[in-house]
Backbone as XML, in Angstrom:
<?xml version="1.0"?>
<chain id="A" units="angstrom">
  <residue number="1" name="MET">
    <atom name="N" x="-17.482" y="-0.113" z="2.307"/>
    <atom name="CA" x="-16.200" y="0.574" z="2.310"/>
    <atom name="C" x="-15.243" y="-0.126" z="1.349"/>
  </residue>
  <residue number="2" name="ALA">
    <atom name="N" x="-13.976" y="0.200" z="1.467"/>
    <atom name="CA" x="-12.993" y="-0.250" z="0.486"/>
    <atom name="C" x="-12.337" y="-1.572" z="0.879"/>
  </residue>
  <residue number="3" name="HIS">
    <atom name="N" x="-11.877" y="-2.272" z="-0.142"/>
    <atom name="CA" x="-11.023" y="-3.442" z="0.065"/>
    <atom name="C" x="-9.583" y="-2.961" z="-0.063"/>
  </residue>
  <residue number="4" name="ILE">
    <atom name="N" x="-8.796" y="-3.146" z="0.982"/>
    <atom name="CA" x="-7.427" y="-2.639" z="1.039"/>
    <atom name="C" x="-6.472" y="-3.809" z="1.221"/>
  </residue>
  <residue number="5" name="LEU">
    <atom name="N" x="-5.457" y="-3.864" z="0.375"/>
    <atom name="CA" x="-4.407" y="-4.863" z="0.521"/>
    <atom name="C" x="-3.212" y="-4.206" z="1.188"/>
  </residue>
  <residue number="6" name="VAL">
    <atom name="N" x="-2.727" y="-4.820" z="2.263"/>
    <atom name="CA" x="-1.543" y="-4.344" z="2.975"/>
    <atom name="C" x="-0.441" y="-5.372" z="2.765"/>
  </residue>
  <residue number="7" name="ALA">
    <atom name="N" x="0.665" y="-4.935" z="2.177"/>
    <atom name="CA" x="1.819" y="-5.802" z="1.959"/>
    <atom name="C" x="2.958" y="-5.296" z="2.827"/>
  </residue>
  <residue number="8" name="ASP">
    <atom name="N" x="3.205" y="-6.025" z="3.911"/>
    <atom name="CA" x="4.263" y="-5.640" z="4.855"/>
    <atom name="C" x="4.701" y="-6.901" z="5.585"/>
  </residue>
  <residue number="9" name="ASP">
    <atom name="N" x="6.012" y="-7.071" z="5.742"/>
    <atom name="CA" x="6.517" y="-8.272" z="6.399"/>
    <atom name="C" x="6.604" y="-8.140" z="7.916"/>
  </residue>
  <residue number="10" name="ASP">
    <atom name="N" x="6.119" y="-7.046" z="8.480"/>
    <atom name="CA" x="6.094" y="-6.838" z="9.928"/>
    <atom name="C" x="4.684" y="-7.143" z="10.440"/>
  </residue>
  <residue number="11" name="PRO">
    <atom name="N" x="4.491" y="-8.292" z="11.096"/>
    <atom name="CA" x="3.139" y="-8.662" z="11.521"/>
    <atom name="C" x="2.533" y="-7.698" z="12.542"/>
  </residue>
  <residue number="12" name="LEU">
    <atom name="N" x="3.348" y="-7.079" z="13.373"/>
    <atom name="CA" x="2.805" y="-6.116" z="14.343"/>
    <atom name="C" x="2.241" y="-4.892" z="13.638"/>
  </residue>
  <residue number="13" name="LEU">
    <atom name="N" x="2.963" y="-4.393" z="12.651"/>
    <atom name="CA" x="2.472" y="-3.241" z="11.900"/>
    <atom name="C" x="1.208" y="-3.617" z="11.131"/>
  </residue>
  <residue number="14" name="SER">
    <atom name="N" x="1.212" y="-4.779" z="10.510"/>
    <atom name="CA" x="0.038" y="-5.217" z="9.759"/>
    <atom name="C" x="-1.184" y="-5.329" z="10.662"/>
  </residue>
  <residue number="15" name="ASP">
    <atom name="N" x="-0.987" y="-5.849" z="11.873"/>
    <atom name="CA" x="-2.106" y="-5.954" z="12.815"/>
    <atom name="C" x="-2.615" y="-4.583" z="13.242"/>
  </residue>
  <residue number="16" name="LEU">
    <atom name="N" x="-1.704" y="-3.636" z="13.454"/>
    <atom name="CA" x="-2.107" y="-2.270" z="13.814"/>
    <atom name="C" x="-2.931" y="-1.646" z="12.694"/>
  </residue>
  <residue number="17" name="VAL">
    <atom name="N" x="-2.453" y="-1.774" z="11.469"/>
    <atom name="CA" x="-3.163" y="-1.216" z="10.318"/>
    <atom name="C" x="-4.521" y="-1.897" z="10.176"/>
  </residue>
  <residue number="18" name="ARG">
    <atom name="N" x="-4.547" y="-3.213" z="10.301"/>
    <atom name="CA" x="-5.811" y="-3.949" z="10.190"/>
    <atom name="C" x="-6.808" y="-3.468" z="11.244"/>
  </residue>
  <residue number="19" name="PHE">
    <atom name="N" x="-6.364" y="-3.381" z="12.487"/>
    <atom name="CA" x="-7.242" y="-2.962" z="13.582"/>
    <atom name="C" x="-7.845" y="-1.588" z="13.297"/>
  </residue>
  <residue number="20" name="ARG">
    <atom name="N" x="-7.010" y="-0.638" z="12.884"/>
    <atom name="CA" x="-7.489" y="0.738" z="12.673"/>
    <atom name="C" x="-8.411" y="0.842" z="11.462"/>
  </residue>
  <residue number="21" name="LEU">
    <atom name="N" x="-8.050" y="0.175" z="10.374"/>
    <atom name="CA" x="-8.847" y="0.303" z="9.158"/>
    <atom name="C" x="-10.133" y="-0.519" z="9.207"/>
  </residue>
  <residue number="22" name="GLU">
    <atom name="N" x="-10.104" y="-1.665" z="9.849"/>
    <atom name="CA" x="-11.342" y="-2.423" z="10.013"/>
    <atom name="C" x="-12.305" y="-1.684" z="10.947"/>
  </residue>
  <residue number="23" name="ALA">
    <atom name="N" x="-11.759" y="-0.934" z="11.897"/>
    <atom name="CA" x="-12.598" y="-0.177" z="12.828"/>
    <atom name="C" x="-13.439" y="0.887" z="12.116"/>
  </residue>
  <residue number="24" name="VAL">
    <atom name="N" x="-12.956" y="1.345" z="10.967"/>
    <atom name="CA" x="-13.728" y="2.345" z="10.206"/>
    <atom name="C" x="-14.454" y="1.708" z="9.017"/>
  </residue>
  <residue number="25" name="GLY">
    <atom name="N" x="-14.480" y="0.369" z="8.976"/>
    <atom name="CA" x="-15.320" y="-0.309" z="8.007"/>
    <atom name="C" x="-14.657" y="-0.879" z="6.776"/>
  </residue>
  <residue number="26" name="HIS">
    <atom name="N" x="-13.350" y="-0.784" z="6.658"/>
    <atom name="CA" x="-12.685" y="-1.312" z="5.474"/>
    <atom name="C" x="-12.460" y="-2.822" z="5.610"/>
  </residue>
  <residue number="27" name="ARG">
    <atom name="N" x="-12.381" y="-3.493" z="4.475"/>
    <atom name="CA" x="-12.040" y="-4.915" z="4.426"/>
    <atom name="C" x="-10.568" y="-5.014" z="4.055"/>
  </residue>
  <residue number="28" name="LEU">
    <atom name="N" x="-9.806" y="-5.788" z="4.827"/>
    <atom name="CA" x="-8.370" y="-5.871" z="4.595"/>
    <atom name="C" x="-7.921" y="-7.268" z="4.207"/>
  </residue>
  <residue number="29" name="THR">
    <atom name="N" x="-6.902" y="-7.295" z="3.363"/>
    <atom name="CA" x="-6.156" y="-8.504" z="3.055"/>
    <atom name="C" x="-4.710" y="-8.194" z="3.394"/>
  </residue>
  <residue number="30" name="LEU">
    <atom name="N" x="-4.070" y="-9.077" z="4.154"/>
    <atom name="CA" x="-2.683" y="-8.880" z="4.554"/>
    <atom name="C" x="-1.800" y="-9.933" z="3.896"/>
  </residue>
  <residue number="31" name="VAL">
    <atom name="N" x="-0.669" y="-9.485" z="3.356"/>
    <atom name="CA" x="0.335" y="-10.391" z="2.808"/>
    <atom name="C" x="1.704" y="-9.933" z="3.294"/>
  </residue>
  <residue number="32" name="GLU">
    <atom name="N" x="2.680" y="-10.847" z="3.246"/>
    <atom name="CA" x="3.984" y="-10.552" z="3.833"/>
    <atom name="C" x="5.099" y="-10.304" z="2.825"/>
  </residue>
  <residue number="33" name="ASP">
    <atom name="N" x="4.825" y="-10.428" z="1.539"/>
    <atom name="CA" x="5.871" y="-10.162" z="0.561"/>
    <atom name="C" x="5.253" y="-9.680" z="-0.748"/>
  </residue>
  <residue number="34" name="GLY">
    <atom name="N" x="6.084" y="-9.100" z="-1.578"/>
    <atom name="CA" x="5.608" y="-8.517" z="-2.822"/>
    <atom name="C" x="5.063" y="-9.522" z="-3.809"/>
  </residue>
  <residue number="35" name="GLN">
    <atom name="N" x="5.623" y="-10.718" z="-3.840"/>
    <atom name="CA" x="5.138" y="-11.735" z="-4.769"/>
    <atom name="C" x="3.729" y="-12.176" z="-4.379"/>
  </residue>
  <residue number="36" name="ALA">
    <atom name="N" x="3.495" y="-12.389" z="-3.079"/>
    <atom name="CA" x="2.153" y="-12.755" z="-2.612"/>
    <atom name="C" x="1.183" y="-11.608" z="-2.879"/>
  </residue>
  <residue number="37" name="ALA">
    <atom name="N" x="1.656" y="-10.378" z="-2.731"/>
    <atom name="CA" x="0.798" y="-9.221" z="-3.010"/>
    <atom name="C" x="0.368" y="-9.216" z="-4.467"/>
  </residue>
  <residue number="38" name="LEU">
    <atom name="N" x="1.297" y="-9.438" z="-5.380"/>
    <atom name="CA" x="0.976" y="-9.418" z="-6.810"/>
    <atom name="C" x="-0.043" y="-10.509" z="-7.156"/>
  </residue>
  <residue number="39" name="ALA">
    <atom name="N" x="0.142" y="-11.702" z="-6.619"/>
    <atom name="CA" x="-0.806" y="-12.796" z="-6.876"/>
    <atom name="C" x="-2.182" y="-12.443" z="-6.324"/>
  </residue>
  <residue number="40" name="THR">
    <atom name="N" x="-2.230" y="-11.861" z="-5.145"/>
    <atom name="CA" x="-3.499" y="-11.483" z="-4.529"/>
    <atom name="C" x="-4.180" y="-10.374" z="-5.320"/>
  </residue>
  <residue number="41" name="ILE">
    <atom name="N" x="-3.413" y="-9.399" z="-5.766"/>
    <atom name="CA" x="-3.962" y="-8.289" z="-6.555"/>
    <atom name="C" x="-4.598" y="-8.809" z="-7.838"/>
  </residue>
  <residue number="42" name="ARG">
    <atom name="N" x="-3.946" y="-9.740" z="-8.476"/>
    <atom name="CA" x="-4.474" y="-10.294" z="-9.728"/>
    <atom name="C" x="-5.717" y="-11.142" z="-9.488"/>
  </residue>
  <residue number="43" name="ALA">
    <atom name="N" x="-5.793" y="-11.820" z="-8.350"/>
    <atom name="CA" x="-6.929" y="-12.695" z="-8.059"/>
    <atom name="C" x="-8.138" y="-11.937" z="-7.516"/>
  </residue>
  <residue number="44" name="ASP">
    <atom name="N" x="-7.900" y="-10.916" z="-6.721"/>
    <atom name="CA" x="-8.992" y="-10.201" z="-6.050"/>
    <atom name="C" x="-8.590" y="-8.736" z="-5.939"/>
  </residue>
  <residue number="45" name="ARG">
    <atom name="N" x="-8.799" y="-8.003" z="-7.014"/>
    <atom name="CA" x="-8.309" y="-6.629" z="-7.127"/>
    <atom name="C" x="-8.812" y="-5.743" z="-5.984"/>
  </residue>
  <residue number="46" name="PRO">
    <atom name="N" x="-7.877" y="-5.211" z="-5.185"/>
    <atom name="CA" x="-8.273" y="-4.307" z="-4.101"/>
    <atom name="C" x="-8.534" y="-2.894" z="-4.626"/>
  </residue>
  <residue number="47" name="ASP">
    <atom name="N" x="-9.142" y="-2.077" z="-3.771"/>
    <atom name="CA" x="-9.396" y="-0.681" z="-4.117"/>
    <atom name="C" x="-8.164" y="0.190" z="-3.893"/>
  </residue>
  <residue number="48" name="ILE">
    <atom name="N" x="-7.364" y="-0.167" z="-2.907"/>
    <atom name="CA" x="-6.146" y="0.585" z="-2.558"/>
    <atom name="C" x="-5.090" y="-0.404" z="-2.076"/>
  </residue>
  <residue number="49" name="LEU">
    <atom name="N" x="-3.830" y="-0.079" z="-2.348"/>
    <atom name="CA" x="-2.697" y="-0.866" z="-1.862"/>
    <atom name="C" x="-1.891" y="-0.044" z="-0.867"/>
  </residue>
  <residue number="50" name="ILE">
    <atom name="N" x="-1.451" y="-0.703" z="0.189"/>
    <atom name="CA" x="-0.502" y="-0.111" z="1.131"/>
    <atom name="C" x="0.720" y="-1.006" z="1.096"/>
  </residue>
  <residue number="51" name="LEU">
    <atom name="N" x="1.842" y="-0.443" z="0.642"/>
    <atom name="CA" x="3.050" y="-1.238" z="0.428"/>
    <atom name="C" x="4.209" y="-0.763" z="1.277"/>
  </residue>
  <residue number="52" name="ASP">
    <atom name="N" x="4.904" y="-1.710" z="1.879"/>
    <atom name="CA" x="6.185" y="-1.440" z="2.515"/>
    <atom name="C" x="7.251" y="-1.495" z="1.420"/>
  </residue>
  <residue number="53" name="ALA">
    <atom name="N" x="8.262" y="-0.666" z="1.525"/>
    <atom name="CA" x="9.312" y="-0.663" z="0.507"/>
    <atom name="C" x="10.208" y="-1.890" z="0.625"/>
  </residue>
  <residue number="54" name="MET">
    <atom name="N" x="10.461" y="-2.317" z="1.844"/>
    <atom name="CA" x="11.420" y="-3.401" z="2.075"/>
    <atom name="C" x="10.683" y="-4.676" z="2.462"/>
  </residue>
  <residue number="55" name="MET">
    <atom name="N" x="10.486" y="-5.546" z="1.474"/>
    <atom name="CA" x="9.835" y="-6.832" z="1.691"/>
    <atom name="C" x="10.647" y="-7.911" z="1.000"/>
  </residue>
  <residue number="56" name="PRO">
    <atom name="N" x="10.508" y="-9.153" z="1.472"/>
    <atom name="CA" x="11.220" y="-10.246" z="0.798"/>
    <atom name="C" x="10.610" y="-10.575" z="-0.568"/>
  </residue>
  <residue number="57" name="ILE">
    <atom name="N" x="11.382" y="-11.266" z="-1.351"/>
    <atom name="CA" x="11.041" y="-11.805" z="-2.675"/>
    <atom name="C" x="10.874" y="-10.698" z="-3.717"/>
  </residue>
  <residue number="58" name="LEU">
    <atom name="N" x="9.935" y="-9.792" z="-3.512"/>
    <atom name="CA" x="9.702" y="-8.679" z="-4.422"/>
    <atom name="C" x="9.484" y="-7.443" z="-3.548"/>
  </residue>
  <residue number="59" name="SER">
    <atom name="N" x="10.354" y="-6.462" z="-3.665"/>
    <atom name="CA" x="10.252" y="-5.275" z="-2.809"/>
    <atom name="C" x="9.020" y="-4.446" z="-3.180"/>
  </residue>
  <residue number="60" name="GLY">
    <atom name="N" x="8.652" y="-3.553" z="-2.306"/>
    <atom name="CA" x="7.538" y="-2.655" z="-2.588"/>
    <atom name="C" x="7.797" y="-1.802" z="-3.815"/>
  </residue>
  <residue number="61" name="GLN">
    <atom name="N" x="9.023" y="-1.338" z="-3.977"/>
    <atom name="CA" x="9.378" y="-0.528" z="-5.146"/>
    <atom name="C" x="9.260" y="-1.350" z="-6.427"/>
  </residue>
  <residue number="62" name="GLN">
    <atom name="N" x="9.732" y="-2.593" z="-6.404"/>
    <atom name="CA" x="9.617" y="-3.464" z="-7.580"/>
    <atom name="C" x="8.152" y="-3.770" z="-7.886"/>
  </residue>
  <residue number="63" name="LEU">
    <atom name="N" x="7.372" y="-4.018" z="-6.847"/>
    <atom name="CA" x="5.949" y="-4.284" z="-7.033"/>
    <atom name="C" x="5.252" y="-3.058" z="-7.612"/>
  </residue>
  <residue number="64" name="LEU">
    <atom name="N" x="5.572" y="-1.893" z="-7.092"/>
    <atom name="CA" x="4.989" y="-0.646" z="-7.598"/>
    <atom name="C" x="5.275" y="-0.490" z="-9.091"/>
  </residue>
  <residue number="65" name="GLN">
    <atom name="N" x="6.512" y="-0.706" z="-9.496"/>
    <atom name="CA" x="6.872" y="-0.571" z="-10.901"/>
    <atom name="C" x="6.152" y="-1.609" z="-11.767"/>
  </residue>
  <residue number="66" name="THR">
    <atom name="N" x="6.001" y="-2.826" z="-11.261"/>
    <atom name="CA" x="5.275" y="-3.864" z="-11.991"/>
    <atom name="C" x="3.813" y="-3.465" z="-12.176"/>
  </residue>
  <residue number="67" name="LEU">
    <atom name="N" x="3.190" y="-2.984" z="-11.114"/>
    <atom name="CA" x="1.781" y="-2.589" z="-11.179"/>
    <atom name="C" x="1.559" y="-1.427" z="-12.134"/>
  </residue>
  <residue number="68" name="LYS">
    <atom name="N" x="2.394" y="-0.418" z="-12.032"/>
    <atom name="CA" x="2.205" y="0.772" z="-12.859"/>
    <atom name="C" x="2.532" y="0.499" z="-14.328"/>
  </residue>
  <residue number="69" name="GLY">
    <atom name="N" x="3.269" y="-0.589" z="-14.597"/>
    <atom name="CA" x="3.554" y="-0.984" z="-15.961"/>
    <atom name="C" x="2.498" y="-1.891" z="-16.564"/>
  </residue>
  <residue number="70" name="ASP">
    <atom name="N" x="1.508" y="-2.277" z="-15.777"/>
    <atom name="CA" x="0.449" y="-3.176" z="-16.242"/>
    <atom name="C" x="-0.836" y="-2.367" z="-16.424"/>
  </residue>
  <residue number="71" name="PRO">
    <atom name="N" x="-1.309" y="-2.204" z="-17.652"/>
    <atom name="CA" x="-2.498" y="-1.373" z="-17.893"/>
    <atom name="C" x="-3.732" y="-1.810" z="-17.114"/>
  </residue>
  <residue number="72" name="ASP">
    <atom name="N" x="-3.833" y="-3.097" z="-16.805"/>
    <atom name="CA" x="-4.991" y="-3.581" z="-16.054"/>
    <atom name="C" x="-4.923" y="-3.253" z="-14.566"/>
  </residue>
  <residue number="73" name="LEU">
    <atom name="N" x="-3.724" y="-2.965" z="-14.060"/>
    <atom name="CA" x="-3.548" y="-2.739" z="-12.624"/>
    <atom name="C" x="-3.063" y="-1.335" z="-12.283"/>
  </residue>
  <residue number="74" name="SER">
    <atom name="N" x="-2.678" y="-0.584" z="-13.273"/>
    <atom name="CA" x="-2.005" y="0.697" z="-13.019"/>
    <atom name="C" x="-2.885" y="1.747" z="-12.348"/>
  </residue>
  <residue number="75" name="ALA">
    <atom name="N" x="-4.189" y="1.608" z="-12.426"/>
    <atom name="CA" x="-5.083" y="2.618" z="-11.839"/>
    <atom name="C" x="-5.319" y="2.410" z="-10.344"/>
  </residue>
  <residue number="76" name="ILE">
    <atom name="N" x="-4.865" y="1.300" z="-9.790"/>
    <atom name="CA" x="-5.067" y="1.054" z="-8.360"/>
    <atom name="C" x="-4.192" y="2.027" z="-7.572"/>
  </residue>
  <residue number="77" name="PRO">
    <atom name="N" x="-4.784" y="2.820" z="-6.676"/>
    <atom name="CA" x="-3.982" y="3.758" z="-5.879"/>
    <atom name="C" x="-3.034" y="3.013" z="-4.937"/>
  </residue>
  <residue number="78" name="VAL">
    <atom name="N" x="-1.834" y="3.571" z="-4.778"/>
    <atom name="CA" x="-0.805" y="2.962" z="-3.934"/>
    <atom name="C" x="-0.307" y="3.976" z="-2.915"/>
  </residue>
  <residue number="79" name="ILE">
    <atom name="N" x="-0.311" y="3.555" z="-1.660"/>
    <atom name="CA" x="0.318" y="4.327" z="-0.583"/>
    <atom name="C" x="1.530" y="3.538" z="-0.128"/>
  </residue>
  <residue number="80" name="MET">
    <atom name="N" x="2.687" y="4.137" z="-0.196"/>
    <atom name="CA" x="3.891" y="3.526" z="0.366"/>
    <atom name="C" x="3.906" y="3.867" z="1.854"/>
  </residue>
  <residue number="81" name="LEU">
    <atom name="N" x="4.029" y="2.837" z="2.697"/>
    <atom name="CA" x="4.111" y="3.003" z="4.147"/>
    <atom name="C" x="5.379" y="2.293" z="4.572"/>
  </residue>
  <residue number="82" name="THR">
    <atom name="N" x="6.427" y="3.070" z="4.829"/>
    <atom name="CA" x="7.757" y="2.482" z="4.961"/>
    <atom name="C" x="8.645" y="3.263" z="5.918"/>
  </residue>
  <residue number="83" name="ALA">
    <atom name="N" x="9.664" y="2.594" z="6.399"/>
    <atom name="CA" x="10.661" y="3.244" z="7.251"/>
    <atom name="C" x="11.703" y="3.998" z="6.428"/>
  </residue>
  <residue number="84" name="ARG">
    <atom name="N" x="11.709" y="3.803" z="5.131"/>
    <atom name="CA" x="12.691" y="4.475" z="4.274"/>
    <atom name="C" x="12.316" y="5.943" z="4.136"/>
  </residue>
  <residue number="85" name="LYS">
    <atom name="N" x="13.171" y="6.801" z="4.696"/>
    <atom name="CA" x="12.879" y="8.231" z="4.778"/>
    <atom name="C" x="13.765" y="9.085" z="3.887"/>
  </residue>
  <residue number="86" name="GLY">
    <atom name="N" x="14.642" y="8.460" z="3.129"/>
    <atom name="CA" x="15.559" y="9.216" z="2.294"/>
    <atom name="C" x="14.863" y="9.908" z="1.143"/>
  </residue>
  <residue number="87" name="GLN">
    <atom name="N" x="15.399" y="11.045" z="0.768"/>
    <atom name="CA" x="14.814" y="11.814" z="-0.330"/>
    <atom name="C" x="14.754" y="10.981" z="-1.611"/>
  </residue>
  <residue number="88" name="ASP">
    <atom name="N" x="15.798" y="10.220" z="-1.893"/>
    <atom name="CA" x="15.809" y="9.393" z="-3.101"/>
    <atom name="C" x="14.707" y="8.330" z="-3.059"/>
  </residue>
  <residue number="89" name="ASP">
    <atom name="N" x="14.502" y="7.724" z="-1.878"/>
    <atom name="CA" x="13.452" y="6.712" z="-1.741"/>
    <atom name="C" x="12.080" y="7.317" z="-2.019"/>
  </residue>
  <residue number="90" name="ILE">
    <atom name="N" x="11.830" y="8.471" z="-1.427"/>
    <atom name="CA" x="10.537" y="9.139" z="-1.589"/>
    <atom name="C" x="10.331" y="9.546" z="-3.040"/>
  </residue>
  <residue number="91" name="MET">
    <atom name="N" x="11.333" y="10.175" z="-3.631"/>
    <atom name="CA" x="11.213" y="10.643" z="-5.012"/>
    <atom name="C" x="11.047" y="9.470" z="-5.986"/>
  </residue>
  <residue number="92" name="ASN">
    <atom name="N" x="11.805" y="8.396" z="-5.778"/>
    <atom name="CA" x="11.687" y="7.226" z="-6.655"/>
    <atom name="C" x="10.295" y="6.629" z="-6.604"/>
  </residue>
  <residue number="93" name="ALA">
    <atom name="N" x="9.732" y="6.519" z="-5.400"/>
    <atom name="CA" x="8.389" y="5.949" z="-5.263"/>
    <atom name="C" x="7.352" y="6.834" z="-5.940"/>
  </residue>
  <residue number="94" name="LEU">
    <atom name="N" x="7.432" y="8.128" z="-5.705"/>
    <atom name="CA" x="6.450" y="9.036" z="-6.305"/>
    <atom name="C" x="6.597" y="9.090" z="-7.825"/>
  </residue>
  <residue number="95" name="GLN">
    <atom name="N" x="7.831" y="9.085" z="-8.306"/>
    <atom name="CA" x="8.055" y="9.094" z="-9.755"/>
    <atom name="C" x="7.634" y="7.779" z="-10.402"/>
  </residue>
  <residue number="96" name="SER">
    <atom name="N" x="7.653" y="6.701" z="-9.624"/>
    <atom name="CA" x="7.236" y="5.395" z="-10.143"/>
    <atom name="C" x="5.722" y="5.215" z="-10.120"/>
  </residue>
  <residue number="97" name="GLY">
    <atom name="N" x="5.014" y="6.179" z="-9.527"/>
    <atom name="CA" x="3.557" y="6.119" z="-9.572"/>
    <atom name="C" x="2.851" y="5.999" z="-8.245"/>
  </residue>
  <residue number="98" name="ALA">
    <atom name="N" x="3.588" y="6.003" z="-7.135"/>
    <atom name="CA" x="2.911" y="5.972" z="-5.829"/>
    <atom name="C" x="2.046" y="7.219" z="-5.691"/>
  </residue>
  <residue number="99" name="ASP">
    <atom name="N" x="0.867" y="7.040" z="-5.133"/>
    <atom name="CA" x="-0.045" y="8.163" z="-4.937"/>
    <atom name="C" x="0.242" y="8.917" z="-3.656"/>
  </residue>
  <residue number="100" name="ASP">
    <atom name="N" x="0.883" y="8.246" z="-2.705"/>
    <atom name="CA" x="1.204" y="8.885" z="-1.431"/>
    <atom name="C" x="2.371" y="8.137" z="-0.807"/>
  </residue>
  <residue number="101" name="TYR">
    <atom name="N" x="3.008" y="8.777" z="0.159"/>
    <atom name="CA" x="4.187" y="8.204" z="0.813"/>
    <atom name="C" x="4.134" y="8.599" z="2.275"/>
  </residue>
  <residue number="102" name="ILE">
    <atom name="N" x="4.099" y="7.609" z="3.154"/>
    <atom name="CA" x="4.050" y="7.846" z="4.596"/>
    <atom name="C" x="5.224" y="7.107" z="5.214"/>
  </residue>
  <residue number="103" name="THR">
    <atom name="N" x="5.942" y="7.778" z="6.110"/>
    <atom name="CA" x="7.077" y="7.140" z="6.762"/>
    <atom name="C" x="6.681" y="6.635" z="8.146"/>
  </residue>
  <residue number="104" name="LYS">
    <atom name="N" x="7.316" y="5.531" z="8.532"/>
    <atom name="CA" x="7.131" y="4.946" z="9.858"/>
    <atom name="C" x="8.121" y="5.614" z="10.810"/>
  </residue>
  <residue number="105" name="PRO">
    <atom name="N" x="7.758" y="5.819" z="12.047"/>
    <atom name="CA" x="6.442" y="5.600" z="12.632"/>
    <atom name="C" x="5.431" y="6.583" z="12.051"/>
  </residue>
  <residue number="106" name="PHE">
    <atom name="N" x="4.162" y="6.204" z="12.091"/>
    <atom name="CA" x="3.118" y="7.004" z="11.472"/>
    <atom name="C" x="1.929" y="7.119" z="12.418"/>
  </residue>
  <residue number="107" name="LEU">
    <atom name="N" x="1.049" y="8.040" z="12.098"/>
    <atom name="CA" x="-0.184" y="8.216" z="12.865"/>
    <atom name="C" x="-1.293" y="7.425" z="12.165"/>
  </residue>
  <residue number="108" name="PRO">
    <atom name="N" x="-1.878" y="6.439" z="12.831"/>
    <atom name="CA" x="-2.938" y="5.654" z="12.189"/>
    <atom name="C" x="-4.095" y="6.513" z="11.673"/>
  </residue>
  <residue number="109" name="ASP">
    <atom name="N" x="-4.458" y="7.560" z="12.388"/>
    <atom name="CA" x="-5.543" y="8.423" z="11.919"/>
    <atom name="C" x="-5.158" y="9.164" z="10.637"/>
  </residue>
  <residue number="110" name="GLU">
    <atom name="N" x="-3.888" y="9.505" z="10.499"/>
    <atom name="CA" x="-3.422" y="10.143" z="9.267"/>
    <atom name="C" x="-3.556" y="9.169" z="8.098"/>
  </residue>
  <residue number="111" name="LEU">
    <atom name="N" x="-3.211" y="7.904" z="8.319"/>
    <atom name="CA" x="-3.361" y="6.896" z="7.269"/>
    <atom name="C" x="-4.822" y="6.795" z="6.841"/>
  </residue>
  <residue number="112" name="VAL">
    <atom name="N" x="-5.733" y="6.778" z="7.797"/>
    <atom name="CA" x="-7.173" y="6.710" z="7.487"/>
    <atom name="C" x="-7.573" y="7.906" z="6.625"/>
  </residue>
  <residue number="113" name="LEU">
    <atom name="N" x="-7.144" y="9.089" z="6.993"/>
    <atom name="CA" x="-7.498" y="10.284" z="6.223"/>
    <atom name="C" x="-6.929" y="10.252" z="4.811"/>
  </residue>
  <residue number="114" name="ARG">
    <atom name="N" x="-5.716" y="9.785" z="4.674"/>
    <atom name="CA" x="-5.115" y="9.720" z="3.339"/>
    <atom name="C" x="-5.825" y="8.685" z="2.458"/>
  </residue>
  <residue number="115" name="ILE">
    <atom name="N" x="-6.255" y="7.578" z="3.063"/>
    <atom name="CA" x="-7.026" y="6.579" z="2.318"/>
    <atom name="C" x="-8.353" y="7.173" z="1.883"/>
  </residue>
  <residue number="116" name="GLU">
    <atom name="N" x="-9.032" y="7.858" z="2.785"/>
    <atom name="CA" x="-10.312" y="8.482" z="2.443"/>
    <atom name="C" x="-10.148" y="9.500" z="1.317"/>
  </residue>
  <residue number="117" name="ARG">
    <atom name="N" x="-9.050" y="10.237" z="1.336"/>
    <atom name="CA" x="-8.784" y="11.214" z="0.284"/>
    <atom name="C" x="-8.598" y="10.526" z="-1.065"/>
  </residue>
  <residue number="118" name="LEU">
    <atom name="N" x="-7.863" y="9.423" z="-1.091"/>
    <atom name="CA" x="-7.660" y="8.704" z="-2.339"/>
    <atom name="C" x="-8.968" y="8.088" z="-2.846"/>
  </residue>
  <residue number="119" name="LEU">
    <atom name="N" x="-9.768" y="7.565" z="-1.938"/>
    <atom name="CA" x="-11.049" y="6.986" z="-2.337"/>
    <atom name="C" x="-11.970" y="8.060" z="-2.912"/>
  </residue>
  <residue number="120" name="ALA">
    <atom name="N" x="-11.985" y="9.223" z="-2.285"/>
    <atom name="CA" x="-12.836" y="10.311" z="-2.767"/>
    <atom name="C" x="-12.377" y="10.786" z="-4.146"/>
  </residue>
  <residue number="121" name="ARG">
    <atom name="N" x="-11.082" y="10.866" z="-4.350"/>
    <atom name="CA" x="-10.545" y="11.296" z="-5.636"/>
    <atom name="C" x="-10.876" y="10.283" z="-6.725"/>
  </residue>
  <residue number="122" name="ARG">
    <atom name="N" x="-10.911" y="9.022" z="-6.345"/>
    <atom name="CA" x="-11.168" y="7.951" z="-7.293"/>
    <atom name="C" x="-12.637" y="7.883" z="-7.693"/>
  </residue>
  <residue number="123" name="GLY">
    <atom name="N" x="-13.487" y="8.417" z="-6.815"/>
    <atom name="CA" x="-14.917" y="8.444" z="-7.132"/>
    <atom name="C" x="-15.559" y="7.193" z="-6.679"/>
  </residue>
</chain>
């Protein structure tokens, strides 16, 4: 299955995501801020990223823009998983290159399906 990096500073949410995605066979790496996510992505490129918009040091939006501006990393699919529900937040993320946007609270099974859809599209 896929290697998925989850960048979220909420340990309870990260544990929930880990539990659900590992249950269907994915390998997960968890980090708590955008800077740690970027270092991890460069060291061990994941198949998909799940980013929270609001993280310390480097926000999910800043990380998304950095990734999409880097030709070596721009093809990695990104799902924003965040409490930010405003139209501007959603539009900015999608225009910056996010492949999907899910707001918290969320359905774990929906997240699994959206990941499977991105993996299938990626081939």
